[in-house]
C-alpha positions, 0 to 999 in steps of 0.5 A: 406741488401744494397751493402755498408753494406757488407764486402769486402769479402761478396761482392766478394762472391756476385759478383762471384754469380751474385747477385751483379754486379761490375758496381752497387758496384762501383756506390754505393760507388760513391754516398755514395762520392758524398752524405758524402764526401763534409763533411767527405773529406776523398778523395783528388781525385776520378777517377770516370770515371776510375773506371767505366771503370775498373769496366766493364773490371773487370766484363768481366774478372769475367763472362769469369772466368779469375779472381776468387779471394775474392776481384774481383770487389771490391772497394777500395781507395789508401792512397795518398803517395801510386803511382798509375800509371796516377793518381795524388799522392800528399802525402797531400803535396802542392809540389807534388800538380800536380805529376801524377806518370808513374808507380804503387806500387807493391801493387797497382799492386797485387790488381788489378791483383786480381781484385779490383776496384780503386775509388781514393786517400785518403787524409792524413797527409803531407808526412804521418808526423801527427796523425790527417790527419790536416797537409794535404795541402788539407784540413782536414779529420773529423771523420764520427763517430763525425765530431768535431773529428779528424779521426786520421792519417796519414792514416785518409783518408783511415779509415775514407773512410772505416767507412763511407762506401766510399770504401770496404777496402783501402790501409795505410802506417804505419810509427808510427802507422799510420795505427793502430791509425786512425782505433782505432779512426775510429771503423775499422780494421787496420793491419800493417804486419811485415817489408818486407812483403809488397813491399814498392816499389812505396810507397813515403818514409817518414822513409824508415827502419820504413814505411810498407803498410798494409790493413784497412777494415771492419773487420779482415776477410776483412784485411786477405784477402787484406793482402794475395793479397798485400803480395809478394816478390819484387826484386824491393825492397832491403827490401822485404822478401820471405816468405812460408806463404801467406795463412793468412785466414787460421788463421780466427778462434775463437779457442785461446785455448792455445794462451799466451797473454802478457799484458805491465803493462807499457801500463797501466799508468796514462796517459791511459784514463780510458774508453779505459783501461776499454775496452781494458781489457775486450778484454783481458777478452774475449780471456781469456773466450775463453781459452787463457792464458792471464797475465801481464808482465813488457816490460822495455824501452818502455818509450824510444821508443818515442824519439828514434822513432823520431829521426830516423824517422826525420833524414830519413825524412830529408833525403828522401824529400831532392829529392823535390827541384823544379828542376825535378817535381811538384811545383816550386816556380815562383818568385825566383832568381838563384838556391839556392833561388829557391831551398829555396823558393820551399821548403818553400812553398811546405812544411807545417809546421809540415814537415818544423819541422821534416826536421829540426829536422832531419838535426840537429840529423845528423849534425856533432856535434850531430850525435853521441849524438842523431842518433847513440844513437837513433839507440842503443836504437832501438836495445835493445827495439827489444831484449826486444820484442824478450825476450817477445815473447820467452813466449807469442804469442801475446802482448794485448796493447791500439792502443792509450791512447785516443779515437779521440781528437777533431779537432785543440787540437793536433795541439796546441802542437806537443809534445802532439801530438808526445807522442799520438803515444807511444803504436804504435811506438815501434812496427816499431822499432822493424819491428813487425806486429801489429793490431788494432781491434775495442773493444767498444765505450767511454761515448761520443760514439767514438771508442776505438780499442785494439792493438794486437802484434806478433813477426815477420812473425807471422801475423796468431797470431794477425788474430787469436786473433783478430778474436776472440775478434771481434766475441765475441763483435759482440756476446755481441752487439747481445745479448745486442740488444736482451735484449733492445728489450725484455725490450722495448717489456715488457714496450709496454705491 
């Protein structure tokens, strides 16, 4: 078995058992990047020498017994809107093309304390505004399953890097589905924690009340391990929450007997691709066969999630991105006369089309004549959506739904119609509006061979419920694949004889 075929937790065990060295793992990943990333473009920057130096240091700490965690020595990647001290952090934007932070995000520090080795920074939609990783100033990322298709977004670089074995796990950020949707498109597992569980300190803000850092990994076990490492109370983040339960790996069990699963009828309308519908319903059947109680129900108000989300997110984005004006750091227009012209030219040249569109929308909904009509109404709608989820979780432990209405679209298709791209977030944005945890787990492929993910949603601070359900689905799908492979092999043997 090659090093790259291992999961993060499996690799961590082999490193501790001295079957694999940290340097060997790092070199295997760097070789994979050298071979494939010219085509996939998962990374904006790769810190080769930094990773090699870090590998030697971590190996000594493991050998001395100072590092004993399950992620010690494991190579990982970081989405490029998460600050890393001394390492370029661009947010996929020209306006930050030369920005090198003087500090690291708390989630990054937590992983470094656990002994993980950062390989580089992954590509993303500019300032996390997009669903395809096509709006980056550093080129388009392609889906490793089929390079004619997008990897999803905005954490498309992180998800594609994990899918292409260019790292063992990665950090992403999720504002309206930006971990779960690309995880679905790339056939990996992605988890958005409860808002406040992972510190946002060092995450370059898109929409502060919606953003949350989370793990992207090869399987549910890895996601649980990474979440255990990054989740912590942080006094530097005013939205950080103290929790008693950080032992997420305890939920890694196939036993789902008595788990109550709700399936929203509202999510299975005409806009859902038939292949996606069948795969998600099959995942529900697997849970039911393992002893879970599965039932359909009405989750009203979800039709208002998209407009409420884009009003709130754009308003917060317009405010957050006001700081990028060419005065203090990063890109500044060279050919300006006077301060105000410098502001305008810097922002016009430094921001891409999608970012400018959302800043304009945010400025509009916050303007004096429209604040009540749009922004306040969106906030009220957000509260109503949260109330609907609260009612649902009085009856169900987990809500099961698609992660996206289709599999990965072809490159270029989504950018033709921005509104259509916004509507592709229909199954994910409500989770962020309500601050809930959710996870995408691979559950099948469509007729074109592209991955499909099932989304599992739980009440606040109930990540263990979705980890439990996700692990059960994952193991059942794995068994089905093994049985199908054995049946195919048996059939081929009979044909030869």
